[in-house]
C-alpha positions in Angstrom: 181.3 -23.1 -53.8 180.7 -23.7 -50.1 180.2 -27.3 -49.0 176.6 -28.2 -49.4 174.8 -29.2 -46.2 172.3 -32.0 -46.6 169.1 -30.7 -45.0 166.6 -33.1 -43.5 164.0 -32.5 -46.1 166.2 -33.9 -48.9 166.2 -37.3 -47.3 162.9 -37.5 -45.5 160.5 -40.3 -46.6 157.8 -39.2 -49.0 154.6 -41.1 -49.8 154.7 -42.8 -53.2 151.1 -43.2 -54.0 151.5 -41.2 -57.2 152.2 -42.6 -60.7 155.5 -44.5 -60.6 158.4 -43.7 -62.9 161.9 -45.0 -63.3 163.6 -42.4 -61.2 167.1 -43.6 -62.0 166.5 -43.0 -65.7 165.2 -39.5 -65.0 168.0 -38.8 -62.6 170.6 -39.7 -65.2 168.8 -37.8 -67.9 168.7 -34.7 -65.7 172.4 -34.8 -64.6 173.7 -35.5 -68.1 171.6 -32.8 -69.7 172.5 -30.2 -67.1 176.2 -31.0 -67.5 175.9 -30.8 -71.3 173.6 -27.9 -71.7 173.4 -25.6 -68.6 175.2 -22.3 -69.2 176.3 -22.1 -65.6 177.6 -25.6 -65.2 181.3 -24.8 -65.9 181.1 -21.8 -63.6 179.8 -23.8 -60.7 181.5 -27.2 -61.0 185.2 -26.7 -60.9 188.2 -28.6 -59.7 188.0 -27.2 -56.2 184.5 -28.7 -55.6 184.4 -31.5 -58.2 185.1 -34.3 -55.6 182.4 -33.0 -53.3 179.9 -32.6 -56.2 180.6 -36.1 -57.6 180.1 -37.6 -54.1 176.8 -35.6 -53.7 175.6 -36.7 -57.1 176.4 -40.4 -56.4 174.6 -40.4 -53.1 171.5 -39.1 -54.7 171.8 -41.5 -57.6 171.8 -44.4 -55.2 168.6 -43.0 -53.7 167.1 -42.6 -57.2 167.7 -46.3 -57.9 165.4 -47.1 -55.0 162.7 -44.5 -55.5 159.4 -45.8 -56.7 157.1 -42.8 -57.2 156.9 -39.4 -58.8 156.9 -37.5 -55.5 159.9 -39.2 -54.0 161.8 -38.9 -57.3 160.9 -35.2 -57.4 162.5 -34.6 -54.0 165.7 -36.3 -55.3 165.8 -34.4 -58.6 165.1 -31.0 -57.0 167.7 -31.6 -54.3 170.3 -32.2 -57.0 169.2 -29.2 -59.0 169.2 -26.9 -56.0 173.0 -27.5 -55.7 173.4 -24.9 -58.4 171.4 -22.1 -56.7 169.9 -20.8 -59.9 166.2 -20.2 -59.9 166.1 -20.4 -63.8 167.4 -23.9 -63.6 164.7 -26.1 -62.3 162.8 -29.4 -62.4 159.1 -28.9 -61.8 156.0 -31.0 -61.6 154.0 -31.0 -64.8 150.7 -29.0 -64.7 148.7 -32.3 -65.2 150.3 -33.8 -62.1 149.7 -30.6 -60.1 146.0 -30.7 -61.2 145.6 -34.4 -60.3 147.3 -34.3 -57.0 146.9 -30.7 -55.5 147.3 -31.7 -51.9 150.4 -33.7 -52.5 151.9 -30.8 -54.5 151.3 -28.5 -51.6 153.1 -30.8 -49.3 156.1 -31.1 -51.7 156.2 -27.4 -52.1 156.4 -26.9 -48.3 159.5 -29.2 -48.2 161.4 -26.8 -50.4 159.9 -23.5 -49.1 162.4 -20.7 -48.6 163.1 -19.5 -45.1 160.4 -17.1 -43.9 161.1 -13.5 -45.0 161.1 -10.6 -42.6 157.4 -9.8 -41.9 156.2 -6.9 -44.0 153.0 -4.9 -43.5 149.8 -6.1 -45.1 150.3 -4.2 -48.3 148.1 -5.2 -51.2 149.9 -5.0 -54.5 147.7 -4.7 -57.6 148.1 -7.4 -60.2 147.0 -5.2 -63.1 149.0 -2.8 -65.2 147.6 0.6 -64.4 148.6 4.3 -64.4 147.3 6.5 -61.6 147.8 10.3 -61.3 148.6 11.0 -57.6 148.6 14.8 -58.0 149.5 17.4 -60.6 153.2 16.6 -60.3 153.4 12.8 -59.8 152.0 9.7 -61.5 152.2 6.1 -60.4 152.8 3.3 -62.9 152.0 -0.2 -61.5 153.7 -2.8 -63.6 153.2 -6.3 -62.0 154.6 -8.3 -64.9 156.7 -8.1 -68.0 155.2 -11.2 -69.6 154.6 -11.1 -73.4 150.9 -10.5 -73.0 151.6 -7.4 -70.9 153.6 -5.7 -73.6 150.5 -4.8 -75.6 148.8 -3.4 -72.5 151.9 -1.4 -71.5 152.3 0.0 -75.1 148.6 0.9 -75.3 148.7 2.7 -72.0 151.7 4.7 -73.0 150.2 5.6 -76.3 146.9 6.7 -74.6 148.8 8.8 -72.0 151.4 10.3 -74.3 150.2 14.0 -74.0 149.8 13.7 -70.2 153.3 12.2 -69.8 154.8 15.3 -71.4 153.9 17.5 -68.5 154.2 15.3 -65.4 157.7 15.8 -63.8 157.7 12.9 -61.3 157.1 9.2 -62.0 157.0 6.3 -59.6 157.3 2.9 -61.3 156.2 0.1 -59.0 157.6 -3.3 -60.1 157.3 -5.1 -56.8 156.3 -8.7 -57.2 157.2 -8.4 -60.9 158.8 -11.8 -61.6 159.9 -10.8 -65.2 159.0 -12.2 -68.6 160.6 -10.5 -71.6 162.8 -7.5 -72.0 160.6 -6.4 -75.0 157.8 -5.7 -72.5 159.4 -2.6 -71.1 160.7 -1.1 -74.3 158.0 1.7 -74.2 159.4 3.0 -71.0 163.0 3.4 -72.1 162.7 6.7 -74.1 161.0 8.4 -71.1 163.6 7.4 -68.5 166.5 8.0 -70.9 168.9 10.8 -69.9 172.3 9.7 -71.2 173.9 6.8 -73.1 173.6 3.4 -71.3 175.6 0.3 -71.8 174.4 -3.3 -71.9 176.3 -6.6 -71.8 175.0 -9.2 -74.2 174.5 -12.9 -73.6 176.6 -15.7 -74.9 175.2 -19.2 -75.5 176.5 -22.6 -74.6 177.0 -24.8 -77.7 176.0 -28.5 -77.4 174.2 -31.1 -79.4 171.2 -30.9 -77.0 171.0 -27.2 -77.2 171.2 -27.2 -81.0 168.4 -29.8 -81.0 166.1 -27.8 -78.7 166.6 -24.6 -80.7 165.9 -26.4 -84.0 162.7 -27.6 -82.5 161.8 -24.0 -81.5 162.0 -23.1 -85.2 159.0 -25.4 -85.9 156.8 -23.3 -83.6 154.3 -21.5 -85.9 154.2 -18.6 -83.4 157.9 -17.8 -83.8 158.3 -14.5 -85.6 160.5 -14.1 -88.7 162.9 -11.9 -86.7 163.2 -14.6 -84.0 163.7 -17.3 -86.7 166.6 -15.3 -88.1 168.2 -15.0 -84.7 167.7 -18.7 -84.0 169.2 -19.8 -87.3 172.2 -17.5 -86.8 172.7 -18.9 -83.3 172.3 -22.5 -84.4 174.9 -22.0 -87.2 177.3 -20.5 -84.7 176.9 -23.4 -82.3 177.5 -25.9 -85.1 180.7 -24.0 -86.1 181.9 -23.9 -82.5 180.9 -27.1 -80.7 181.3 -27.3 -76.9 182.1 -23.6 -76.6 180.3 -20.4 -75.8 179.2 -18.4 -78.8 178.2 -14.7 -78.9 175.7 -14.0 -81.7 176.0 -10.2 -81.2 179.8 -10.4 -81.8 180.2 -7.6 -79.3 181.4 -7.3 -75.7 178.8 -4.6 -74.9 176.2 -2.4 -76.5 175.7 1.3 -76.2 172.1 2.7 -76.3 172.2 6.3 -77.5 168.9 8.0 -78.3 168.6 11.1 -80.5 166.8 13.2 -77.8 166.1 13.4 -74.1 162.5 14.0 -73.0 161.9 17.0 -70.8 159.5 15.0 -68.7 159.7 13.1 -66.5 162.4 14.9 -64.7 162.7 12.4 -61.8 161.9 8.7 -62.0 161.6 6.5 -58.9 161.5 2.7 -59.3 160.1 0.7 -56.4 161.4 -2.9 -56.0 161.3 -5.8 -53.6 162.7 -9.2 -53.1 160.3 -10.6 -55.7 161.4 -8.3 -58.5 163.2 -10.8 -60.7 164.6 -11.9 -64.0 163.8 -9.4 -66.9 162.7 -6.9 -64.2 166.3 -6.9 -63.0 167.4 -6.4 -66.6 165.2 -3.3 -66.7 166.8 -2.1 -63.4 170.3 -2.5 -64.8 169.4 -0.3 -67.8 167.3 2.2 -65.8 169.8 2.8 -63.1 172.3 4.2 -65.6 170.0 7.1 -66.3 170.6 10.3 -64.4 166.8 10.7 -64.0 166.4 7.4 -62.1 166.7 6.3 -58.5 165.7 2.9 -57.2 163.9 2.4 -53.9 163.1 -0.6 -51.7 165.1 -3.7 -50.9 167.4 -5.9 -53.0 165.7 -7.7 -55.9 165.6 -11.5 -56.2 168.9 -12.1 -57.9 167.9 -14.2 -60.9 169.5 -12.9 -64.1 173.0 -14.3 -64.8 171.9 -17.4 -66.7 168.9 -17.1 -69.0 167.3 -18.0 -72.3 165.9 -21.1 -70.5 164.6 -24.1 -72.6 162.4 -27.0 -71.9 163.9 -30.5 -72.3 161.9 -33.7 -72.7 162.7 -35.5 -69.5 161.4 -39.1 -69.8 158.8 -39.0 -67.0 155.8 -37.0 -68.2 155.2 -35.9 -64.6 158.2 -33.6 -64.7 159.4 -30.6 -66.6 163.2 -30.0 -66.9 164.1 -26.3 -67.6 167.7 -25.4 -68.4 169.2 -21.9 -69.1 171.5 -22.0 -72.1 172.8 -18.4 -72.1 175.2 -16.6 -69.8 175.6 -12.8 -69.3 178.8 -11.2 -70.4 178.6 -9.3 -67.1 180.2 -12.4 -65.5 182.3 -13.0 -63.6 182.9 -9.3 -62.6 179.3 -8.3 -61.9 177.1 -11.2 -60.7 173.4 -10.7 -59.8 172.2 -14.2 -59.0 171.5 -14.7 -55.3 172.6 -11.1 -54.6 170.0 -9.0 -56.4 170.1 -5.4 -57.6 170.8 -3.1 -54.7 168.5 0.0 -54.6 169.9 3.5 -54.3 167.6 4.2 -51.4 166.7 1.4 -48.9 163.2 1.4 -47.5 162.4 -0.7 -44.5 160.0 -3.5 -45.0 158.0 -2.2 -42.1 157.3 1.1 -43.9 153.5 1.0 -44.3 153.3 3.5 -47.2 156.2 3.1 -49.5 154.6 4.9 -52.4 153.9 7.9 -50.0 157.5 7.7 -48.8 158.8 8.0 -52.3 156.3 10.7 -53.3 157.5 13.0 -50.5 161.1 12.4 -51.6 160.3 13.3 -55.2 158.3 16.4 -54.4 160.7 17.9 -51.8 
């Protein structure tokens, strides 16, 4: 890993009017739990950068010992977390703190804002799941989210439009600004875009006492389905049998998805992505791009998929949430996605004012 440059914002003074917390206790909790539980830790802290990493950690620990408020502690914790360059791994301000101190939160967010992106035209993206028929040959599916609550909406739309889908040759699936959610949300799409067998790499999970404990607490959630409980119990048992290792509950290196039939329609599927298409949306792209029917348009996606199944850990200070991914894709290390993104088949300039129209012309040529 390249030597981390300490930017000014990591060390700038921050007002400490907010509720105080013992920052050193929270810093030590964060560093120990990430080292113990994060599925990407052993990939990112190796002998070649261990000395630099330890020095970086110790400097921030000394700052944590002198920090007296939630906001200053947050800057220290987030600076340490950012070393790993994984957007699934994060320390965040609790919703109650954000509600109580909205202006302070805005200022803190500005400290860690990403570099400005290349200006794009003022294109309004709808935030509702909708299907729109552009003409007799082409439909547009706008899918702004793959969160759990969207699955029912997507499923119902596909059920309602089943007869119409069987005669429309061209589909445009717009997943710009879709930050992901769950892979289950896009299951209704897969039979339509399927044209040939596809292969998927499963996840493996890091076994640790802390990860076992958090998964066991998940079992107590009344909203967890029986299928999910079965998966969790199997995973927990594997972790207990193989402490301090990675375990693969699937027992396979890859899966092949092979359906009984190929739908005649659609014949061509275009998926439109942007730099904000992330996480499970990228999982959808990796499946979809294996189909002969599919081409992806736009720009590289976010790059936020290699380490997943993130869990919430009870960091001592209630003003913080600590979120740690405990799973790692079996794609690694050969095919990383994090901080790279999924590359589209056809690049579209950000200055293109009508990306949907651009794609429609390509499909109908």
